[in-house]
DOBAVEX-965267 format. One record per residue (C-alpha): residue number from 1; residue in three letters; x, z, y. Coordinates in Angstrom, 2 decimals. Layout:
BEGIN
REC drengu mikol      xx      zz      yy
REC    NUM   ala       X       Z       Y
...
This chain:
BEGIN
REC drengu mikol      xx      zz      yy
REC      1   met  145.72  108.47   49.86
REC      2   thr  148.00  108.67   46.83
REC      3   gly  148.86  111.65   44.66
REC      4   leu  149.55  112.95   41.18
REC      5   val  146.55  112.81   38.82
REC      6   phe  146.34  114.74   35.55
REC      7   val  144.16  112.95   32.96
REC      8   val  142.88  115.06   30.04
REC      9   asp  141.14  113.39   27.09
REC     10   asp  141.42  113.75   23.31
REC     11   asp  140.57  110.04   22.91
REC     12   ala  144.03  108.45   22.86
REC     13   asp  142.78  104.93   23.66
REC     14   his  140.74  106.03   26.65
REC     15   leu  143.58  108.29   27.84
REC     16   ala  146.02  105.38   27.86
REC     17   ala  143.54  103.06   29.58
REC     18   ala  142.67  105.62   32.26
REC     19   thr  146.29  106.46   33.11
REC     20   asp  147.16  102.73   33.32
REC     21   leu  144.22  102.11   35.64
REC     22   ile  145.10  105.05   37.89
REC     23   glu  148.74  103.98   38.14
REC     24   ala  147.65  100.43   38.96
REC     25   gly  145.63  101.95   41.81
REC     26   gly  148.81  103.36   43.36
REC     27   his  148.74  106.93   42.04
REC     28   asp  151.04  108.78   39.66
REC     29   ala  149.23  109.66   36.44
REC     30   gln  150.14  112.08   33.68
REC     31   gly  148.09  112.11   30.47
REC     32   phe  147.33  115.06   28.16
REC     33   ala  145.55  115.10   24.82
REC     34   ser  144.26  118.64   25.32
REC     35   ala  143.29  121.05   28.10
REC     36   ala  145.93  123.54   26.90
REC     37   glu  148.70  120.98   27.45
REC     38   ala  147.46  120.24   30.97
REC     39   leu  147.36  123.96   31.85
REC     40   ala  150.91  124.44   30.60
REC     41   ala  152.10  121.52   32.74
REC     42   leu  150.81  123.23   35.89
REC     43   asp  153.85  125.52   35.74
REC     44   thr  156.07  122.60   36.76
REC     45   ala  153.73  120.13   38.53
REC     46   asp  151.11  120.25   41.27
REC     47   pro  148.49  117.55   40.66
REC     48   gly  146.27  116.53   43.54
REC     49   val  143.33  116.20   41.16
REC     50   ile  142.57  116.75   37.46
REC     51   leu  140.38  114.18   35.68
REC     52   thr  139.09  115.61   32.40
REC     53   asp  136.69  114.72   29.63
REC     54   leu  133.95  117.29   29.26
REC     55   arg  133.61  117.32   25.48
REC     56   met  136.88  118.02   23.61
REC     57   pro  137.86  120.06   20.53
REC     58   gly  139.33  123.47   21.24
REC     59   met  139.19  124.14   24.96
REC     60   asp  136.65  121.75   26.46
REC     61   gly  136.17  120.73   30.08
REC     62   phe  134.19  123.90   30.89
REC     63   gly  136.99  126.03   29.48
REC     64   leu  139.53  124.14   31.59
REC     65   ile  137.50  124.71   34.75
REC     66   ala  137.26  128.44   33.96
REC     67   ala  141.01  128.68   33.24
REC     68   leu  141.84  126.94   36.52
REC     69   arg  139.54  129.32   38.38
REC     70   glu  141.41  132.29   36.86
REC     71   arg  144.79  130.83   37.82
REC     72   gly  143.76  130.48   41.44
REC     73   gly  145.17  127.66   43.54
REC     74   asp  143.32  124.53   44.55
REC     75   his  143.24  121.89   41.83
REC     76   pro  140.01  119.90   42.16
REC     77   val  138.47  118.76   38.87
REC     78   ile  136.54  115.55   38.18
REC     79   val  134.73  115.60   34.85
REC     80   met  133.94  112.56   32.68
REC     81   thr  130.74  112.62   30.65
REC     82   gly  129.14  110.39   28.06
REC     83   his  126.10  108.30   28.85
REC     84   gly  122.99  110.42   29.25
REC     85   asp  124.95  113.68   29.59
REC     86   val  124.40  114.13   33.32
REC     87   ala  122.89  117.60   32.86
REC     88   gln  126.21  118.83   31.52
REC     89   ala  128.02  117.26   34.48
REC     90   val  125.73  119.09   36.90
REC     91   arg  126.52  122.34   35.10
REC     92   ala  130.25  121.59   35.45
REC     93   ile  129.86  121.08   39.21
REC     94   arg  128.02  124.40   39.47
REC     95   glu  130.96  126.04   37.71
REC     96   gly  133.49  124.56   40.09
REC     97   ala  134.07  120.85   39.37
REC     98   glu  134.43  118.62   42.41
REC     99   asp  132.67  115.51   41.05
REC    100   phe  131.77  113.68   37.84
REC    101   leu  131.97  110.20   36.36
REC    102   glu  129.66  108.82   33.70
REC    103   lys  131.28  106.70   30.99
REC    104   pro  131.64  103.80   31.01
REC    105   tyr  132.64  103.88   34.68
REC    106   asp  133.62  101.11   37.06
REC    107   ala  137.35  100.98   37.85
REC    108   asp  136.85  100.68   41.61
REC    109   his  134.42  103.59   41.56
REC    110   leu  136.97  105.76   39.73
REC    111   leu  139.66  105.00   42.31
REC    112   his  137.21  105.64   45.14
REC    113   val  136.29  109.06   43.72
REC    114   leu  139.97  109.96   43.25
REC    115   asp  140.81  108.92   46.82
REC    116   arg  137.89  110.91   48.23
REC    117   thr  138.87  114.00   46.24
REC    118   leu  142.54  113.80   47.26
REC    119   lys  141.57  113.52   50.93
REC    120   ala  139.23  116.50   50.63
REC    121   arg  142.02  118.59   49.10
REC    122   ala  144.45  117.56   51.83
REC    123   thr  141.92  118.59   54.47
REC    124   arg  141.45  122.01   52.86
REC    125   ala  145.20  122.51   52.70
REC    126   glu  145.55  121.61   56.38
REC    127   leu  142.84  124.07   57.41
REC    128   ala  144.43  126.82   55.32
REC    129   arg  147.83  126.09   56.85
REC    130   leu  146.45  126.30   60.36
REC    131   arg  144.56  129.52   59.65
REC    132   ala  147.70  131.07   58.19
REC    133   gly  149.61  130.26   61.35
REC    134   met  152.25  128.18   59.58
REC    135   glu  152.46  125.65   62.38
REC    136   pro  155.38  126.14   64.80
REC    137   glu  154.26  128.18   67.80
REC    138   ile  154.55  126.73   71.27
REC    139   leu  153.37  129.65   73.33
REC    140   gly  152.36  129.79   76.96
REC    141   asp  149.57  129.15   79.40
REC    142   ser  151.48  127.49   82.25
REC    143   pro  150.54  123.93   83.23
REC    144   gly  153.88  122.68   81.93
REC    145   ile  153.40  124.20   78.47
REC    146   ala  149.79  123.01   78.33
REC    147   ala  150.95  119.49   79.15
REC    148   leu  153.67  119.72   76.49
REC    149   arg  151.18  120.81   73.83
REC    150   ala  148.82  118.00   74.84
REC    151   arg  151.65  115.49   74.59
REC    152   ile  152.55  116.71   71.10
REC    153   ala  148.91  116.62   69.98
REC    154   ala  148.56  113.05   71.25
REC    155   leu  151.75  111.74   69.64
REC    156   ala  151.84  113.67   66.35
REC    157   pro  149.19  111.56   64.55
REC    158   leu  150.85  108.28   65.61
REC    159   asp  153.42  106.80   63.23
REC    160   val  156.03  106.14   65.93
REC    161   asp  159.60  107.38   66.33
REC    162   ile  160.08  109.88   69.16
REC    163   val  162.94  110.98   71.42
REC    164   val  162.84  114.64   72.49
REC    165   thr  165.09  115.53   75.42
REC    166   gly  165.66  118.65   77.47
REC    167   pro  168.22  121.25   78.45
REC    168   thr  170.02  123.39   75.87
REC    169   gly  167.87  126.17   74.45
REC    170   ser  164.57  124.77   75.72
REC    171   gly  162.84  124.46   72.33
REC    172   lys  163.50  120.82   71.39
REC    173   glu  163.65  121.60   67.67
REC    174   leu  160.42  123.57   67.94
REC    175   val  158.80  120.44   69.37
REC    176   ala  160.18  118.38   66.47
REC    177   arg  158.74  120.85   63.94
REC    178   ala  155.39  120.85   65.75
REC    179   leu  155.29  117.04   65.62
REC    180   his  155.93  117.12   61.88
REC    181   ala  153.43  119.93   61.21
REC    182   ala  150.63  118.16   63.09
REC    183   ser  151.34  114.71   61.65
REC    184   pro  149.86  113.01   58.57
REC    185   arg  153.35  113.48   57.07
REC    186   his  153.20  117.28   57.15
REC    187   ala  153.15  117.49   53.35
REC    188   gly  156.41  115.52   53.19
REC    189   arg  159.89  116.82   53.80
REC    190   tyr  161.25  117.90   57.17
REC    191   val  164.91  116.85   57.00
REC    192   ala  167.19  117.79   59.90
REC    193   leu  170.76  116.63   60.55
REC    194   asn  173.01  117.86   63.35
REC    195   cys  175.04  114.78   64.22
REC    196   ala  177.57  116.76   66.27
REC    197   ala  178.37  119.14   63.40
REC    198   leu  179.17  116.43   60.84
REC    199   pro  182.74  115.07   60.54
REC    200   glu  182.87  111.32   61.16
REC    201   ala  184.47  110.72   57.75
REC    202   leu  181.39  112.16   56.01
REC    203   phe  178.79  110.70   58.33
REC    204   glu  178.00  107.47   56.53
REC    205   ala  177.70  109.05   53.07
REC    206   glu  175.56  111.90   54.43
REC    207   val  173.11  109.64   56.25
REC    208   phe  172.95  106.65   53.90
REC    209   gly  173.89  108.22   50.57
REC    210   his  176.37  106.89   48.02
REC    211   ala  176.63  105.61   44.48
REC    212   ala  178.87  107.17   41.85
REC    213   gly  182.43  105.92   42.29
REC    214   ala  181.87  104.71   45.86
REC    215   phe  184.90  106.75   46.98
REC    216   pro  187.20  109.39   45.46
REC    217   gly  185.15  112.46   44.61
REC    218   ala  181.83  110.62   44.40
REC    219   thr  181.11  111.55   40.80
REC    220   ala  177.35  110.98   40.90
REC    221   asp  174.70  109.03   42.79
REC    222   arg  173.47  110.90   45.85
REC    223   pro  170.65  110.02   48.25
REC    224   gly  171.33  110.32   51.97
REC    225   lys  169.22  112.00   54.63
REC    226   leu  167.24  108.79   55.21
REC    227   glu  166.06  108.70   51.60
REC    228   leu  165.46  112.44   51.41
REC    229   ala  163.15  112.21   54.42
REC    230   ser  161.10  109.36   52.98
REC    231   gly  157.46  110.37   53.10
REC    232   gly  158.21  112.92   55.81
REC    233   thr  160.19  113.35   59.01
REC    234   leu  163.92  112.88   59.71
REC    235   val  165.23  114.83   62.71
REC    236   leu  168.54  113.70   64.20
REC    237   asp  169.84  116.43   66.48
REC    238   glu  172.49  115.59   69.10
REC    239   ile  172.35  111.92   68.13
REC    240   glu  174.55  111.10   71.12
REC    241   ala  177.46  112.29   68.94
REC    242   met  176.84  109.58   66.31
REC    243   pro  179.71  107.03   66.20
REC    244   leu  178.79  103.63   67.65
REC    245   ala  179.64  101.80   64.41
REC    246   leu  177.17  103.93   62.48
REC    247   gln  174.55  103.53   65.20
REC    248   ala  174.47   99.83   64.32
REC    249   lys  173.94  100.57   60.64
REC    250   leu  171.24  103.14   61.44
REC    251   leu  169.49  100.60   63.66
REC    252   arg  169.37   98.08   60.84
REC    253   ala  168.00  100.65   58.37
REC    254   leu  165.27  101.71   60.79
REC    255   gln  164.31   98.15   61.69
REC    256   glu  164.01   97.07   58.06
REC    257   arg  162.88  100.49   56.79
REC    258   lys  165.36  100.03   53.97
REC    259   val  168.66  101.71   53.19
REC    260   glu  171.68  100.66   51.15
REC    261   arg  173.81  103.44   49.70
REC    262   leu  177.58  103.25   49.96
REC    263   gly  179.02  101.42   46.97
REC    264   glu  175.67   99.98   45.93
REC    265   asn  174.26   96.49   46.36
REC    266   arg  170.61   97.46   46.46
REC    267   leu  168.11   98.08   49.25
REC    268   arg  165.86  101.09   48.85
REC    269   pro  162.56  101.26   50.81
REC    270   leu  162.05  103.96   53.43
REC    271   asp  158.80  105.46   54.67
REC    272   leu  159.63  108.00   57.35
REC    273   arg  159.26  109.01   60.95
REC    274   val  162.39  109.67   63.00
REC    275   val  162.48  112.33   65.71
REC    276   val  165.63  112.35   67.82
REC    277   ile  166.76  115.45   69.71
REC    278   ser  169.21  115.16   72.59
REC    279   lys  170.26  117.18   75.60
REC    280   ala  171.85  114.00   77.02
REC    281   asp  170.10  111.19   78.85
REC    282   leu  170.20  108.53   76.12
REC    283   lys  168.86  105.85   78.42
REC    284   ala  171.66  106.48   80.92
REC    285   met  174.18  106.49   78.07
REC    286   ser  172.86  103.13   76.91
REC    287   tyr  173.48  101.71   80.39
REC    288   glu  177.01  103.14   80.34
REC    289   gly  177.76  101.64   76.92
REC    290   thr  178.25  104.99   75.18
REC    291   phe  175.01  104.65   73.20
REC    292   arg  173.53  101.47   71.77
REC    293   pro  170.64  100.27   73.98
REC    294   asp  168.91   98.54   71.06
REC    295   leu  168.99  101.76   69.02
REC    296   phe  167.62  103.76   71.96
REC    297   tyr  164.67  101.40   72.43
REC    298   arg  164.06  101.34   68.66
REC    299   leu  163.91  105.14   68.56
REC    300   ala  162.03  105.67   71.81
REC    301   gly  158.58  104.67   70.60
REC    302   ala  157.61  107.64   72.74
REC    303   glu  159.47  110.34   74.64
REC    304   ile  158.88  114.05   75.14
REC    305   ala  160.77  116.18   77.66
REC    306   thr  161.00  119.95   77.18
REC    307   leu  161.00  122.27   80.18
REC    308   pro  163.67  124.62   81.48
REC    309   leu  162.51  128.21   81.24
REC    310   ser  162.58  128.52   85.03
REC    311   asp  159.59  126.13   85.18
REC    312   met  157.38  128.36   83.00
REC    313   gly  156.45  131.02   85.56
REC    314   ala  154.38  133.82   84.04
REC    315   asp  155.02  132.42   80.55
REC    316   ile  158.53  133.92   80.74
REC    317   ser  157.09  137.43   80.37
REC    318   leu  154.69  136.25   77.67
REC    319   leu  157.53  134.74   75.63
REC    320   phe  159.72  137.79   76.17
REC    321   ala  156.97  140.08   74.88
REC    322   his  156.37  137.80   71.88
REC    323   phe  160.05  137.70   70.90
REC    324   ala  160.45  141.45   71.43
REC    325   ala  157.39  142.23   69.29
REC    326   ser  158.56  139.87   66.52
REC    327   ala  162.03  141.45   66.46
REC    328   ala  160.57  144.95   66.40
REC    329   ala  158.26  144.05   63.49
REC    330   arg  161.15  142.57   61.48
REC    331   his  163.10  145.80   61.85
REC    332   gly  160.17  148.17   61.33
REC    333   arg  160.13  149.41   64.90
REC    334   pro  157.18  149.79   67.28
REC    335   ala  156.67  146.97   69.75
REC    336   pro  158.27  147.98   73.07
REC    337   glu  156.19  148.19   76.25
REC    338   ile  157.15  145.92   79.13
REC    339   asp  156.21  147.26   82.54
REC    340   phe  155.35  145.31   85.67
REC    341   ala  158.78  145.72   87.25
REC    342   thr  160.46  144.28   84.16
REC    343   arg  158.05  141.35   84.02
REC    344   arg  158.70  140.59   87.67
REC    345   ala  162.47  140.78   87.19
REC    346   leu  162.26  138.53   84.13
REC    347   ser  160.40  135.86   86.07
REC    348   arg  163.05  135.90   88.81
REC    349   arg  166.04  135.44   86.54
REC    350   ala  167.55  131.96   86.32
REC    351   trp  167.90  131.91   82.49
REC    352   pro  170.51  129.11   82.29
REC    353   gly  170.32  129.42   78.48
REC    354   asn  166.54  128.88   78.64
REC    355   val  164.32  130.08   75.78
REC    356   arg  167.29  130.72   73.48
REC    357   glu  168.78  133.14   76.00
REC    358   leu  165.40  134.77   76.61
REC    359   lys  164.91  135.33   72.89
REC    360   ala  168.32  136.95   72.57
REC    361   ala  167.52  139.23   75.51
REC    362   ala  164.15  140.19   74.03
REC    363   glu  165.66  141.02   70.64
REC    364   arg  168.36  143.20   72.20
REC    365   phe  165.68  145.01   74.18
REC    366   ala  163.44  145.50   71.12
REC    367   leu  166.32  146.98   69.11
REC    368   gly  167.34  149.35   71.90
REC    369   ile  170.66  147.61   72.55
REC    370   asp  169.66  146.84   76.14
REC    371   thr  167.42  148.73   78.53
REC    372   ala  164.55  146.90   80.19
REC    373   glu  166.57  146.65   83.38
REC    374   ala  169.57  145.17   81.60
REC    375   ala  167.41  142.69   79.72
REC    376   ala  165.85  141.51   82.95
REC    377   thr  168.98  141.31   85.10
REC    378   arg  172.09  140.81   82.99
REC    379   ala  173.26  137.51   81.51
REC    380   ile  172.80  137.92   77.77
REC    381   thr  175.29  135.13   77.03
REC    382   gly  178.13  137.54   77.87
REC    383   asp  179.44  140.31   80.11
REC    384   thr  182.23  138.34   81.76
REC    385   leu  182.63  137.94   85.50
REC    386   ala  181.85  134.23   85.12
REC    387   asp  178.50  135.07   83.49
REC    388   arg  177.57  137.46   86.28
REC    389   leu  178.59  135.01   88.99
REC    390   leu  176.55  132.28   87.33
REC    391   asp  173.49  134.50   87.20
REC    392   phe  173.97  135.60   90.82
REC    393   glu  174.37  131.99   91.95
REC    394   ala  171.18  130.98   90.16
REC    395   arg  169.19  133.82   91.75
REC    396   glu  170.44  132.89   95.24
REC    397   ile  169.55  129.22   94.76
REC    398   arg  166.05  130.13   93.55
REC    399   ala  165.57  132.46   96.51
REC    400   ala  166.69  129.75   98.96
REC    401   leu  164.37  127.18   97.39
REC    402   glu  161.50  129.64   97.54
REC    403   ser  162.08  130.38  101.21
REC    404   cys  162.31  126.63  101.95
REC    405   arg  159.21  125.86   99.85
REC    406   gly  161.17  123.65   97.47
REC    407   asn  162.83  121.50  100.16
REC    408   thr  166.31  120.96   98.71
REC    409   glu  167.74  119.55  101.94
REC    410   arg  166.82  122.66  103.92
REC    411   ala  167.89  124.94  101.04
REC    412   ala  171.30  123.24  100.98
REC    413   glu  171.69  123.87  104.72
REC    414   leu  170.67  127.52  104.25
REC    415   leu  173.23  127.98  101.47
REC    416   gly  175.95  126.05  103.32
REC    417   leu  176.27  123.47  100.55
REC    418   pro  176.23  119.68  100.49
REC    419   arg  172.88  118.54   99.12
REC    420   arg  174.54  116.71   96.22
REC    421   thr  176.42  119.89   95.25
REC    422   leu  173.17  121.85   95.29
REC    423   asn  171.46  119.23   93.11
REC    424   asp  174.35  119.36   90.62
REC    425   lys  174.17  123.16   90.45
REC    426   met  170.40  123.08   90.00
REC    427   lys  170.72  120.60   87.15
REC    428   arg  173.43  122.69   85.47
REC    429   leu  171.41  125.89   85.79
REC    430   gly  168.08  124.33   84.78
REC    431   ile  166.45  124.95   88.17
REC    432   thr  163.81  122.66   89.61
REC    433   ala  162.55  122.62   93.18
């Protein structure tokens, strides 16, 4: 594991030698001739570990440990002691130091101690993050949600690109954030790009970056999304909207893990995971020639499918209550009560807008804009006749499927529809047998 290391020592020769050694070991090192200088630098930098001499004029290593303790935060300290001064090192550990090194130390041993300390800090940070609830929440107890969480947990630690598909509003971006949060890259950037919202003329510069003078208006060098996400996760939303010509260039960058900015003859290394979000069937598009097959197979190291809300059963009420309580808390209102009749009505609605529609309904209910009955029965996407007809149609299809125990052929006969028409309507409304 690599990281930034502060080295503090009043011996200029040893300071230079130590920083050179640490940088040769793959870390970034910043040297300071005094503890006061290192403390001041903490206002603008966050070292993964501080390596300090114990005996220094002015503020010594003990003083630095005490000052760090007063500042709070989590900056582990490794102290360096002279030969035969182990008692002082033990005292430093009792006062908060993580480890100690006795001069003269072996270079490999120093790097080993740094690596161990950086990993220990990363583990503490991860535990604190989980306890604070910073990870994206994927709520629910239904078998479908449990399977989705298990799939995320299995894939998140693996350094493979992932395609996330599912109907609109079904939480695909939440899955992408959960993958990033549970991955070894969680400390890196989460960079998202909506491919459908970006004009084609700006696409290449936005994704790959550009050099100064590459085109009119390019007054300075600018990294693209690929570079910005290096060390973390790049999320490409609605990638099906990416022009085919740029798909070829993206494929090359991902295969080589290198990117060339517009107007620059230089390859820059990339270290990132790509998560693709799409409501379209990318595999089918690749067969039709509207999406590059080689790019699809390069991206689809693994696939995750999100569920339509209609598949979540009792979780619908759970999610509604969660969203309503969150909205009420944001606006300083008491969490509204949701009675049995409302929960039952919520579970019977079709929710063609999936979780996004449910969240909007819950927020309107929490703020008193809608009654419980309206939240459970009315299409939140609008009050038009088309909205109401759509909601009515979805309820009738669900009722027919329920009475036919999921047999779509019999349900089609009951509804007086061709089976293919029923299947098309079910797909459009996010209904499964």
